gemmi code that builds the backbone of each chain (N, CA, C; Angstrom):
import gemmi

chains = {
    "A": [
        ("ALA", (1.305, -18.511, 5.961), (1.129, -17.665, 4.935), (0.700, -15.833, 6.561)),
        ("GLN", (0.551, -14.752, 5.478), (0.192, -13.970, 6.595), (-1.165, -13.833, 5.832)),
        ("LYS", (-2.726, -12.850, 6.589), (-3.604, -12.658, 6.261), (-4.115, -11.177, 7.107)),
        ("VAL", (-5.082, -11.030, 6.316), (-5.718, -9.747, 6.696), (-7.463, -9.465, 6.398)),
        ("THR", (-7.540, -9.204, 7.591), (-9.164, -9.425, 7.473), (-9.726, -7.950, 7.399)),
        ("GLN", (-10.363, -7.264, 6.992), (-11.438, -5.558, 6.826), (-12.203, -6.028, 6.692)),
        ("ALA", (-13.477, -6.670, 7.511), (-15.092, -7.364, 7.472), (-15.871, -5.865, 6.457)),
        ("GLN", (-15.389, -5.350, 7.449), (-16.401, -3.302, 6.862), (-16.356, -3.209, 5.422)),
        ("THR", (-16.693, -3.634, 5.076), (-16.186, -2.742, 3.587), (-16.986, -1.935, 3.189)),
        ("GLU", (-17.759, -1.214, 3.889), (-18.261, 0.294, 3.166), (-19.247, 0.814, 4.733)),
        ("ILE", (-18.868, 1.854, 5.181), (-19.118, 2.310, 6.697), (-19.821, 4.190, 5.871)),
        ("SER", (-21.343, 3.997, 6.546), (-21.305, 5.178, 6.250), (-21.646, 5.615, 7.530)),
        ("VAL", (-21.004, 7.337, 7.948), (-21.335, 7.998, 9.152), (-21.788, 9.313, 9.148)),
        ("VAL", (-22.533, 10.141, 9.767), (-22.529, 11.727, 9.951), (-21.727, 11.720, 10.451)),
        ("GLU", (-21.215, 12.753, 9.825), (-20.171, 13.696, 10.519), (-20.331, 13.933, 12.082)),
        ("LYS", (-19.417, 14.553, 12.514), (-19.805, 14.151, 14.434), (-18.699, 12.957, 14.904)),
        ("GLU", (-19.803, 11.928, 14.424), (-19.588, 10.714, 14.897), (-18.699, 10.407, 15.075)),
        ("ASP", (-18.364, 9.202, 16.212), (-17.960, 8.123, 16.382), (-17.280, 7.205, 15.302)),
        ("VAL", (-16.601, 6.503, 14.818), (-16.571, 5.736, 13.767), (-15.465, 4.244, 13.866)),
        ("THR", (-15.399, 3.073, 14.163), (-13.730, 1.799, 14.064), (-13.966, 1.729, 12.948)),
        ("LEU", (-13.124, 1.593, 12.754), (-12.561, 0.413, 11.199), (-11.779, -1.133, 12.420)),
        ("ASP", (-12.640, -2.017, 11.925), (-12.213, -3.233, 11.936), (-10.242, -3.607, 11.299)),
        ("CYS", (-10.234, -4.589, 12.347), (-9.001, -5.141, 11.308), (-8.242, -6.367, 12.538)),
        ("VAL", (-8.263, -7.781, 11.641), (-7.960, -8.378, 12.014), (-7.003, -9.585, 11.245)),
        ("TYR", (-5.784, -9.785, 12.132), (-4.740, -9.887, 10.826), (-4.628, -11.797, 11.521)),
        ("GLU", (-3.009, -12.381, 10.294), (-3.341, -13.770, 10.874), (-1.910, -13.875, 11.184)),
        ("THR", (-0.683, -13.880, 11.079), (0.730, -14.069, 11.115), (1.359, -15.670, 12.030)),
        ("ARG", (1.443, -16.083, 11.698), (2.889, -17.065, 12.020), (4.869, -16.561, 13.061)),
        ("ASP", (4.663, -15.202, 12.603), (5.718, -15.115, 12.713), (5.316, -13.943, 14.372)),
        ("THR", (6.704, -14.102, 15.305), (5.978, -13.834, 16.333), (6.633, -12.454, 16.942)),
        ("THR", (7.581, -11.643, 15.361), (8.151, -9.913, 15.371), (6.915, -9.618, 13.582)),
        ("TYR", (6.315, -8.787, 13.532), (5.257, -8.132, 13.198), (5.127, -7.102, 13.360)),
        ("TYR", (4.504, -6.786, 12.027), (4.480, -4.647, 12.673), (2.810, -4.550, 11.704)),
        ("LEU", (2.255, -4.334, 11.750), (0.674, -3.159, 11.967), (0.878, -2.540, 11.091)),
        ("PHE", (0.007, -1.892, 10.066), (-0.152, -0.389, 9.375), (-1.361, 0.118, 9.431)),
        ("TRP", (-1.685, 1.456, 9.085), (-2.742, 1.771, 8.945), (-2.395, 2.591, 7.878)),
        ("TYR", (-2.748, 2.589, 6.233), (-2.787, 3.919, 5.805), (-4.260, 3.883, 5.142)),
        ("LYS", (-4.139, 5.643, 4.758), (-5.501, 6.059, 4.168), (-5.155, 6.161, 2.727)),
        ("GLN", (-6.028, 6.253, 1.627), (-6.046, 6.571, -0.039), (-7.379, 7.153, -0.163)),
        ("PRO", (-7.411, 8.219, 0.021), (-8.655, 9.512, -0.285), (-8.376, 8.937, -2.384)),
        ("PRO", (-9.714, 9.862, -2.839), (-10.078, 9.660, -3.936), (-9.019, 9.944, -4.793)),
        ("SER", (-7.787, 11.130, -4.445), (-6.343, 10.707, -4.825), (-5.837, 9.407, -5.405)),
        ("GLY", (-6.418, 8.847, -4.642), (-5.087, 7.092, -4.998), (-4.185, 7.166, -3.433)),
        ("GLU", (-3.087, 8.184, -3.677), (-2.163, 8.283, -3.522), (-1.948, 7.817, -1.679)),
        ("LEU", (-1.696, 6.693, -0.933), (-1.345, 6.276, -0.093), (-1.145, 6.854, 0.779)),
        ("VAL", (-1.551, 7.464, 2.520), (-1.283, 8.444, 3.252), (-1.106, 7.721, 4.472)),
        ("PHE", (0.627, 7.573, 4.514), (0.778, 6.856, 6.202), (-0.323, 7.282, 7.239)),
        ("LEU", (-0.476, 6.403, 8.036), (-1.410, 6.900, 9.705), (-0.520, 6.446, 10.779)),
        ("ILE", (0.028, 4.683, 11.139), (0.568, 4.831, 12.064), (1.299, 3.247, 11.743)),
        ("ARG", (2.211, 3.256, 12.400), (2.820, 1.287, 12.604), (3.472, 1.243, 14.012)),
        ("ARG", (2.520, -0.158, 13.792), (3.418, -0.982, 15.501), (3.577, -2.409, 15.162)),
        ("ASN", (4.376, -1.788, 16.032), (5.112, -3.582, 16.584), (4.762, -4.226, 17.581)),
        ("SER", (4.974, -5.601, 17.678), (3.581, -6.855, 17.807), (4.300, -7.421, 19.826)),
        ("PHE", (5.691, -5.537, 19.663), (5.967, -5.777, 20.763), (5.360, -4.860, 21.623)),
        ("ASP", (4.221, -3.636, 21.301), (4.693, -2.567, 21.789), (2.885, -2.765, 21.919)),
        ("GLU", (2.123, -2.976, 22.830), (0.538, -3.217, 22.779), (0.156, -2.038, 23.537)),
        ("GLN", (1.129, -0.424, 23.603), (-0.290, 0.716, 23.979), (-1.075, 0.862, 23.451)),
        ("ASN", (-2.132, 1.455, 23.396), (-2.650, 1.895, 22.544), (-2.222, 3.303, 22.044)),
        ("GLU", (-2.332, 3.968, 21.075), (-1.945, 4.825, 20.581), (-3.030, 6.062, 20.284)),
        ("ILE", (-2.766, 7.530, 20.631), (-4.231, 8.724, 20.045), (-3.134, 9.706, 19.571)),
        ("SER", (-3.537, 9.884, 17.703), (-2.837, 10.670, 17.305), (-3.801, 11.945, 17.250)),
        ("GLY", (-4.442, 12.914, 18.152), (-5.580, 14.170, 17.750), (-6.751, 13.187, 17.635)),
        ("ARG", (-7.893, 12.760, 16.097), (-8.825, 12.332, 16.408), (-8.948, 10.699, 16.273)),
        ("TYR", (-7.529, 10.345, 15.829), (-7.320, 9.261, 15.307), (-6.274, 8.566, 16.817)),
        ("SER", (-6.855, 7.256, 16.992), (-6.646, 6.233, 18.497), (-6.899, 4.975, 17.499)),
        ("TRP", (-5.267, 4.178, 17.369), (-5.556, 2.962, 17.506), (-5.582, 1.966, 19.027)),
        ("ASN", (-6.486, 0.364, 18.804), (-6.859, -0.347, 19.243), (-5.585, -1.768, 19.291)),
        ("PHE", (-4.694, -1.635, 20.160), (-3.912, -3.193, 19.348), (-4.523, -3.815, 20.463)),
        ("GLN", (-4.681, -5.075, 20.338), (-4.729, -6.442, 21.251), (-4.479, -7.953, 20.809)),
        ("LYS", (-3.283, -7.928, 20.677), (-2.423, -9.249, 20.297), (-3.408, -9.984, 20.708)),
        ("SER", (-3.953, -10.496, 21.950), (-4.992, -11.986, 22.289), (-6.242, -12.242, 21.444)),
        ("THR", (-6.562, -10.955, 20.534), (-7.703, -11.081, 19.779), (-6.972, -10.642, 18.127)),
        ("SER", (-6.048, -10.608, 17.895), (-4.490, -10.775, 17.124), (-6.006, -9.374, 15.626)),
        ("SER", (-5.790, -8.239, 16.795), (-6.985, -7.165, 16.711), (-5.836, -6.002, 16.574)),
        ("PHE", (-6.369, -4.831, 15.858), (-6.113, -3.710, 15.703), (-6.411, -2.109, 14.704)),
        ("ASN", (-7.741, -2.482, 15.786), (-8.623, -1.814, 15.085), (-8.310, -0.377, 15.316)),
        ("PHE", (-9.265, 1.178, 14.288), (-8.636, 2.353, 14.761), (-9.882, 2.837, 14.172)),
        ("THR", (-10.137, 3.849, 15.261), (-11.040, 4.401, 15.765), (-10.824, 6.786, 15.719)),
        ("ILE", (-12.157, 6.721, 14.771), (-12.099, 8.236, 14.117), (-12.817, 8.999, 15.270)),
        ("THR", (-12.647, 10.027, 16.161), (-13.384, 10.198, 17.261), (-13.878, 11.801, 16.337)),
        ("ALA", (-15.135, 11.730, 16.171), (-15.605, 13.200, 15.875), (-15.873, 13.718, 13.874)),
        ("SER", (-15.937, 12.616, 13.707), (-15.533, 12.580, 12.149), (-15.586, 14.003, 11.702)),
        ("GLN", (-14.590, 13.954, 10.226), (-15.338, 14.960, 9.560), (-15.177, 14.234, 7.802)),
        ("VAL", (-15.665, 15.666, 7.513), (-15.899, 14.975, 5.793), (-14.892, 14.418, 5.451)),
        ("VAL", (-13.388, 15.339, 5.741), (-12.043, 14.791, 5.220), (-12.050, 13.782, 5.592)),
        ("ASP", (-12.741, 13.161, 6.008), (-11.388, 11.778, 6.481), (-12.300, 10.661, 5.456)),
        ("SER", (-13.615, 10.960, 4.373), (-13.628, 10.192, 3.884), (-12.824, 9.874, 3.095)),
        ("ALA", (-12.762, 8.254, 2.307), (-11.202, 7.833, 1.836), (-11.650, 5.925, 2.320)),
        ("VAL", (-10.904, 5.520, 2.033), (-10.593, 4.383, 1.723), (-9.713, 3.745, 2.994)),
        ("TYR", (-9.787, 2.804, 4.209), (-8.617, 2.957, 4.951), (-7.593, 1.483, 4.084)),
        ("PHE", (-6.755, 0.870, 5.058), (-6.391, -0.342, 4.866), (-5.530, -0.258, 5.858)),
        ("CYS", (-5.587, -1.818, 5.973), (-4.962, -2.018, 7.287), (-3.617, -3.243, 6.470)),
        ("ALA", (-2.361, -3.643, 7.227), (-1.150, -4.128, 6.227), (-0.585, -5.061, 7.566)),
        ("LEU", (0.139, -5.776, 7.008), (1.006, -6.606, 7.829), (2.715, -6.723, 7.453)),
        ("SER", (3.210, -6.406, 7.853), (4.572, -7.402, 7.316), (5.335, -8.289, 8.842)),
        ("SER", (6.389, -8.391, 7.836), (7.412, -9.257, 9.027), (8.484, -8.224, 9.567)),
        ("ASN", (8.471, -7.612, 8.791), (9.309, -6.441, 9.350), (9.701, -5.008, 8.645)),
        ("PHE", (10.279, -4.337, 8.607), (10.259, -2.443, 8.479), (10.466, -2.907, 6.937)),
        ("GLY", (11.560, -2.397, 6.574), (11.778, -1.420, 5.346), (11.273, -2.958, 3.689)),
        ("ASN", (12.320, -4.302, 4.113), (12.801, -4.653, 3.124), (11.567, -5.965, 2.674)),
        ("GLU", (10.547, -6.236, 3.890), (9.557, -7.374, 3.338), (7.856, -6.236, 2.660)),
        ("LYS", (7.788, -7.288, 2.153), (6.314, -7.058, 1.393), (5.722, -6.538, 2.682)),
        ("LEU", (4.150, -6.055, 2.366), (3.237, -5.646, 3.093), (2.051, -6.766, 2.500)),
        ("THR", (1.623, -6.715, 3.078), (-0.213, -7.662, 3.327), (-1.159, -6.673, 3.303)),
        ("PHE", (-2.398, -6.558, 2.596), (-3.369, -5.473, 2.829), (-4.362, -5.901, 2.915)),
        ("GLY", (-5.209, -5.760, 4.275), (-6.886, -5.789, 3.429), (-7.568, -5.905, 2.428)),
        ("THR", (-8.377, -5.619, 2.659), (-9.157, -5.500, 1.415), (-9.709, -4.262, 1.260)),
        ("GLY", (-9.413, -3.310, 2.673), (-10.367, -2.411, 2.571), (-11.569, -1.687, 3.211)),
        ("THR", (-11.183, -0.858, 3.777), (-12.612, -0.385, 4.331), (-12.966, 1.120, 3.579)),
        ("ARG", (-14.127, 1.454, 2.794), (-14.871, 2.709, 2.435), (-15.605, 3.568, 3.526)),
        ("LEU", (-14.939, 4.108, 3.632), (-15.595, 5.428, 4.517), (-15.762, 6.943, 4.336)),
        ("THR", (-17.223, 6.786, 4.476), (-18.201, 7.818, 4.040), (-18.955, 9.074, 4.880)),
        ("ILE", (-18.016, 10.033, 5.271), (-19.125, 10.916, 6.087), (-19.390, 11.837, 5.387)),
        ("ILE", (-21.214, 11.698, 6.049), (-21.698, 12.129, 5.524), (-22.266, 13.548, 5.989)),
        ("PRO", (-22.206, 14.766, 4.955), (-22.123, 16.084, 6.013), (-23.260, 16.958, 6.839)),
    ],
    "B": [
        ("GLY", (11.019, 15.664, 4.502), (10.488, 13.218, 5.064), (11.085, 12.605, 3.790)),
        ("ALA", (11.136, 11.311, 3.552), (11.573, 10.934, 2.293), (10.115, 10.416, 1.021)),
        ("VAL", (10.767, 11.073, 0.070), (9.640, 10.961, -1.005), (9.724, 10.169, -2.127)),
        ("VAL", (9.230, 10.112, -2.415), (8.903, 8.768, -3.978), (8.546, 9.599, -5.304)),
        ("SER", (8.981, 9.041, -5.960), (7.947, 10.777, -6.726), (7.657, 8.939, -8.156)),
        ("GLN", (6.567, 9.040, -8.737), (6.269, 8.420, -9.958), (5.978, 9.127, -11.334)),
        ("HIS", (6.200, 8.135, -11.934), (6.109, 9.046, -13.395), (6.141, 7.860, -14.701)),
        ("PRO", (4.831, 7.944, -15.402), (3.783, 8.984, -15.736), (2.910, 9.054, -14.325)),
        ("SER", (2.158, 10.086, -13.984), (0.684, 10.272, -12.877), (-0.082, 9.258, -13.776)),
        ("TRP", (-0.487, 9.420, -14.742), (-1.546, 8.262, -15.620), (-1.008, 8.233, -17.432)),
        ("VAL", (-1.529, 7.586, -17.622), (-1.269, 7.031, -19.010), (-1.939, 6.735, -19.754)),
        ("ILE", (-2.681, 6.474, -21.166), (-3.139, 5.722, -21.441), (-2.495, 5.334, -23.148)),
        ("CYS", (-3.061, 3.789, -22.703), (-1.998, 3.385, -24.297), (-2.929, 2.459, -25.524)),
        ("LYS", (-2.237, 2.088, -26.449), (-3.415, 1.481, -27.339), (-2.567, 0.008, -26.789)),
        ("SER", (-4.164, -1.006, -27.208), (-3.338, -2.897, -27.137), (-2.576, -3.124, -27.891)),
        ("GLY", (-1.476, -3.970, -27.074), (-0.355, -4.235, -27.466), (0.723, -3.236, -27.939)),
        ("THR", (0.983, -2.347, -26.853), (1.446, -1.552, -26.597), (2.371, -1.642, -25.985)),
        ("SER", (3.793, -1.113, -25.560), (4.707, -1.437, -24.088), (4.182, -0.082, -23.474)),
        ("VAL", (4.368, 0.017, -22.345), (4.252, 1.353, -21.463), (5.714, 0.964, -19.880)),
        ("LYS", (6.139, 1.995, -19.796), (7.039, 1.673, -19.103), (6.792, 3.225, -17.775)),
        ("ILE", (6.690, 2.430, -16.848), (6.614, 3.155, -15.712), (7.686, 3.560, -14.662)),
        ("GLU", (8.103, 5.166, -14.083), (9.486, 4.878, -13.234), (8.662, 5.474, -11.871)),
        ("CYS", (9.527, 5.274, -11.078), (10.018, 4.791, -9.541), (11.150, 5.215, -9.173)),
        ("ARG", (10.870, 6.796, -8.695), (12.132, 6.992, -8.272), (12.196, 8.145, -7.037)),
        ("SER", (13.281, 7.328, -5.772), (13.581, 7.569, -4.167), (14.186, 9.144, -4.446)),
        ("LEU", (13.354, 10.519, -4.541), (14.290, 11.229, -4.426), (15.194, 12.042, -3.174)),
        ("ASP", (14.911, 11.413, -2.083), (16.051, 12.652, -1.428), (16.568, 10.925, -0.558)),
        ("PHE", (16.774, 10.131, -0.757), (16.794, 8.433, 0.060), (17.486, 7.582, -1.066)),
        ("GLN", (18.144, 6.571, -0.653), (18.981, 5.668, -1.794), (17.893, 4.002, -1.422)),
        ("ALA", (17.271, 3.916, -2.692), (16.171, 2.760, -2.377), (17.152, 2.017, -2.243)),
        ("THR", (17.285, 0.431, -1.358), (18.161, -0.333, -1.741), (16.383, -1.362, -2.188)),
        ("THR", (15.719, -1.790, -1.983), (14.654, -2.286, -2.063), (13.361, -1.459, -2.688)),
        ("MET", (12.675, -1.750, -3.341), (11.733, -1.363, -4.409), (10.720, -2.231, -4.430)),
        ("PHE", (9.143, -1.743, -4.376), (8.508, -3.095, -4.517), (6.976, -2.417, -5.279)),
        ("TRP", (6.553, -2.762, -5.571), (5.852, -2.248, -6.850), (4.501, -3.904, -6.832)),
        ("TYR", (3.346, -2.725, -6.384), (1.500, -2.802, -6.558), (1.144, -2.843, -7.539)),
        ("ARG", (0.145, -3.773, -7.304), (-1.514, -3.350, -7.889), (-2.830, -3.138, -8.089)),
        ("GLN", (-3.066, -2.492, -7.745), (-4.639, -2.112, -7.011), (-5.536, -1.649, -8.819)),
        ("PHE", (-6.785, -2.809, -8.723), (-7.678, -3.151, -9.140), (-8.813, -1.437, -8.613)),
        ("PRO", (-9.571, -1.356, -9.902), (-10.944, -0.084, -9.312), (-11.267, -1.269, -7.572)),
        ("LYS", (-11.347, -0.246, -7.135), (-12.576, -1.420, -5.221), (-11.844, -1.877, -4.854)),
        ("GLN", (-10.381, -2.430, -5.082), (-9.851, -3.845, -4.663), (-8.815, -3.479, -3.778)),
        ("SER", (-8.281, -4.673, -3.152), (-7.306, -3.945, -1.991), (-5.315, -3.640, -3.570)),
        ("LEU", (-4.319, -3.351, -2.717), (-3.106, -3.546, -3.523), (-2.368, -5.086, -3.290)),
        ("MET", (-2.172, -5.140, -4.447), (-1.535, -6.857, -4.429), (-0.510, -6.429, -4.395)),
        ("LEU", (1.135, -6.963, -3.896), (2.370, -7.099, -4.296), (2.908, -8.230, -5.542)),
        ("MET", (3.361, -6.981, -6.382), (3.098, -7.435, -7.698), (4.983, -8.598, -8.091)),
        ("ALA", (6.019, -7.856, -7.201), (7.384, -8.487, -7.308), (7.593, -7.370, -6.530)),
        ("THR", (9.438, -7.714, -6.050), (10.278, -6.814, -5.294), (11.631, -6.682, -5.837)),
        ("SER", (11.816, -5.993, -5.407), (13.266, -6.011, -6.806), (14.480, -4.672, -5.348)),
        ("ASN", (16.200, -5.501, -5.358), (16.485, -4.942, -5.294), (18.068, -4.236, -6.055)),
        ("GLU", (18.654, -2.895, -5.659), (19.212, -3.068, -6.664), (19.791, -2.946, -7.358)),
        ("GLY", (20.097, -3.936, -8.271), (21.574, -4.897, -9.195), (20.990, -6.266, -9.431)),
        ("SER", (20.196, -6.477, -8.700), (19.320, -7.649, -8.971), (18.438, -7.970, -9.671)),
        ("LYS", (17.869, -8.799, -10.079), (16.941, -9.397, -10.604), (15.851, -9.278, -9.501)),
        ("ALA", (14.583, -8.932, -10.462), (13.243, -8.780, -9.430), (12.750, -10.456, -8.770)),
        ("THR", (12.282, -9.822, -8.064), (11.620, -11.315, -7.301), (10.445, -11.001, -7.443)),
        ("TYR", (9.047, -11.849, -8.182), (8.162, -11.988, -8.729), (6.858, -12.994, -7.577)),
        ("GLU", (6.128, -12.308, -7.754), (4.953, -13.240, -6.411), (4.425, -14.039, -7.798)),
        ("GLN", (3.296, -15.523, -7.261), (3.254, -15.959, -7.955), (1.466, -15.500, -8.457)),
        ("GLY", (2.152, -15.859, -10.012), (0.827, -15.911, -10.891), (1.484, -14.757, -11.736)),
        ("VAL", (2.269, -13.724, -11.798), (3.129, -12.653, -11.673), (3.667, -13.082, -13.138)),
        ("GLU", (3.311, -12.508, -14.635), (3.701, -12.975, -14.899), (5.364, -12.438, -15.272)),
        ("LYS", (6.586, -12.754, -14.994), (7.789, -11.474, -15.058), (8.154, -11.316, -16.688)),
        ("ASP", (7.424, -12.122, -17.168), (7.817, -11.750, -18.741), (7.396, -10.517, -19.536)),
        ("LYS", (6.544, -10.342, -18.895), (4.740, -9.096, -19.082), (5.266, -8.087, -18.353)),
        ("PHE", (5.786, -8.317, -17.246), (5.731, -7.132, -16.723), (7.309, -6.666, -15.954)),
        ("LEU", (8.536, -5.706, -16.447), (9.242, -6.600, -16.737), (9.853, -5.157, -15.548)),
        ("ILE", (10.952, -5.781, -14.546), (10.768, -4.522, -13.206), (12.521, -4.499, -13.768)),
        ("ASN", (13.077, -3.153, -13.649), (14.833, -2.878, -13.747), (14.591, -2.189, -12.338)),
        ("HIS", (15.971, -2.226, -11.130), (16.854, -1.990, -10.113), (17.123, -1.030, -10.344)),
        ("ALA", (17.971, -0.575, -11.448), (19.080, -0.208, -11.959), (19.775, 0.297, -11.264)),
        ("SER", (19.153, 1.407, -10.409), (20.139, 2.276, -9.597), (19.828, 2.380, -7.906)),
        ("LEU", (20.192, 2.948, -7.487), (19.810, 3.255, -6.242), (18.518, 4.378, -6.012)),
        ("THR", (17.943, 4.810, -7.103), (17.090, 5.700, -7.007), (16.048, 5.511, -8.165)),
        ("LEU", (16.323, 4.146, -8.900), (15.240, 4.380, -9.979), (14.810, 3.256, -9.936)),
        ("SER", (13.775, 3.246, -10.161), (13.213, 1.203, -10.356), (12.109, 1.592, -11.666)),
        ("THR", (11.989, 0.606, -12.320), (11.132, 1.142, -13.936), (10.328, -0.818, -14.002)),
        ("LEU", (8.785, -0.105, -14.017), (8.326, -0.939, -14.532), (7.773, -1.316, -15.944)),
        ("THR", (7.743, -1.900, -16.846), (7.571, -1.658, -18.532), (6.652, -3.103, -17.906)),
        ("VAL", (5.317, -2.144, -18.854), (4.649, -3.565, -19.021), (4.001, -3.957, -20.583)),
        ("THR", (4.551, -4.619, -20.788), (4.825, -4.649, -22.429), (3.267, -5.443, -22.711)),
        ("SER", (3.136, -5.632, -23.932), (2.221, -6.492, -25.316), (1.507, -5.888, -23.922)),
        ("ALA", (0.677, -4.513, -23.589), (-0.261, -4.509, -22.934), (-1.922, -4.060, -23.333)),
        ("HIS", (-2.678, -4.772, -22.807), (-4.523, -5.386, -23.104), (-5.146, -4.968, -21.784)),
        ("PRO", (-6.022, -4.872, -22.341), (-7.013, -4.211, -21.851), (-7.041, -4.427, -19.551)),
        ("GLU", (-7.047, -5.536, -19.671), (-6.937, -6.242, -18.535), (-6.026, -5.254, -17.777)),
        ("ASP", (-4.623, -4.801, -18.013), (-3.615, -4.586, -17.474), (-4.457, -3.829, -17.264)),
        ("SER", (-4.988, -2.675, -17.408), (-5.229, -0.917, -16.985), (-5.318, -1.359, -15.453)),
        ("SER", (-5.074, -0.300, -14.327), (-5.130, -0.893, -13.110), (-4.023, 0.468, -12.350)),
        ("PHE", (-3.811, 0.487, -11.101), (-3.416, 1.580, -10.401), (-1.896, 0.641, -10.109)),
        ("TYR", (-1.395, 1.756, -10.081), (0.427, 0.870, -9.915), (1.411, 1.717, -9.390)),
        ("ILE", (1.041, 1.351, -7.968), (2.032, 1.705, -6.851), (3.326, 1.092, -6.626)),
        ("CYS", (4.248, 2.050, -6.803), (5.759, 1.537, -6.205), (5.734, 2.369, -4.233)),
        ("SER", (6.789, 1.242, -4.044), (7.380, 1.981, -2.395), (8.558, 1.141, -2.755)),
        ("ALA", (9.401, 2.374, -1.800), (10.900, 2.295, -1.570), (11.290, 2.340, -0.097)),
        ("SER", (12.350, 1.200, 0.458), (12.465, 1.522, 1.246), (14.690, 1.389, 0.941)),
        ("ASP", (15.352, 2.453, 2.154), (16.456, 2.020, 2.090), (17.139, 1.373, 2.881)),
        ("GLY", (16.487, 0.752, 3.924), (17.129, -0.544, 4.239), (16.096, -1.376, 5.387)),
        ("PRO", (16.020, -2.769, 5.510), (15.411, -3.591, 6.632), (15.033, -3.127, 8.002)),
        ("ALA", (15.877, -1.340, 8.122), (15.077, -1.116, 9.727), (14.231, 0.185, 8.978)),
        ("TYR", (14.189, 0.300, 8.038), (12.979, 1.716, 7.518), (11.969, 1.449, 7.351)),
        ("GLU", (11.441, 2.750, 6.974), (9.649, 2.361, 6.557), (10.557, 2.141, 5.536)),
        ("GLN", (9.200, 2.001, 4.370), (8.341, 2.124, 3.515), (7.721, 3.228, 2.461)),
        ("TYR", (8.597, 4.040, 1.407), (7.661, 5.063, 1.139), (6.697, 4.821, 0.178)),
        ("PHE", (5.907, 5.308, 0.119), (4.799, 4.755, -1.425), (4.338, 6.235, -1.822)),
        ("GLY", (4.504, 5.780, -3.518), (4.719, 6.739, -4.820), (3.089, 6.773, -4.674)),
        ("PRO", (2.720, 8.263, -5.376), (1.512, 8.673, -5.269), (0.850, 7.969, -6.719)),
        ("GLY", (1.081, 6.028, -7.467), (0.318, 6.123, -8.379), (0.457, 6.330, -9.681)),
        ("THR", (0.650, 5.125, -10.197), (0.425, 5.500, -11.546), (-0.490, 4.743, -12.389)),
        ("ARG", (-2.043, 5.309, -12.866), (-3.149, 4.766, -13.440), (-3.401, 4.897, -14.937)),
        ("LEU", (-2.922, 3.712, -15.482), (-2.088, 2.918, -16.857), (-4.077, 2.408, -17.434)),
        ("THR", (-4.795, 2.799, -18.654), (-5.424, 2.370, -18.945), (-5.104, 2.222, -20.251)),
        ("VAL", (-5.390, 0.624, -21.142), (-5.282, 0.153, -21.892), (-6.489, 0.099, -23.190)),
        ("THR", (-6.606, 0.422, -24.010), (-7.517, 0.891, -25.442), (-7.618, -0.551, -26.360)),
    ],
}
model = gemmi.Model(1)
for chain_id, residues in chains.items():
    chain = gemmi.Chain(chain_id)
    for i, (resn, *xyz) in enumerate(residues, 1):
        res = gemmi.Residue()
        res.name, res.seqid = resn, gemmi.SeqId(i, " ")
        for name, pos in zip(("N", "CA", "C"), xyz):
            atom = gemmi.Atom()
            atom.name, atom.element = name, gemmi.Element(name[0])
            atom.pos, atom.b_iso = gemmi.Position(*pos), 0.0
            res.add_atom(atom)
        chain.add_residue(res)
    model.add_chain(chain)
structure = gemmi.Structure()
structure.add_model(model)
structure.setup_entities()
């Protein structure tokens, strides 16, 4: 069975601080995909990134960066120089495949950026 | 990019009535659609997976007679909550994919309140 753990339920940081959201996963599959989604108050899920299990390279996209470490089964997400617009719930998710497999979501981390 | 719509975006119904939620892929053919449920401040939990033209596969614990899913065409899936009760009040989100090698695209969600 697959499992995703986001131990941080809520995080508050002051604007412009850096913040890291943790994600630890469990799976028996050798091929799998990891995702991060942002859910603002409107409720609509915003796709942030997808990573497959064979690609351990870290990725940076603007103020966002992701650290994938298979050795610790972690896929952490860092926001640099946080902004108020970053306030949302962030979900880490795991899937055995791309489109035709369900996503297993973590419990989410509610991030609040204090102006 | 691929767009998935849901209708209605929110609905209020009385206990005992049925309500239908539509999920449409607007610019691609969705061979697989997923229905997730999210209770307030909780994670997304998969309810069922549907493939066009075949019966939906329900997750353990989800009542198939209560949550009727129909995926009659490659662009439309519907979720009908039959004899709704206040405990069915939740945020229902669909996602759609046009094949195993493709992304899942999420709809904006439908907020159901049963009074």
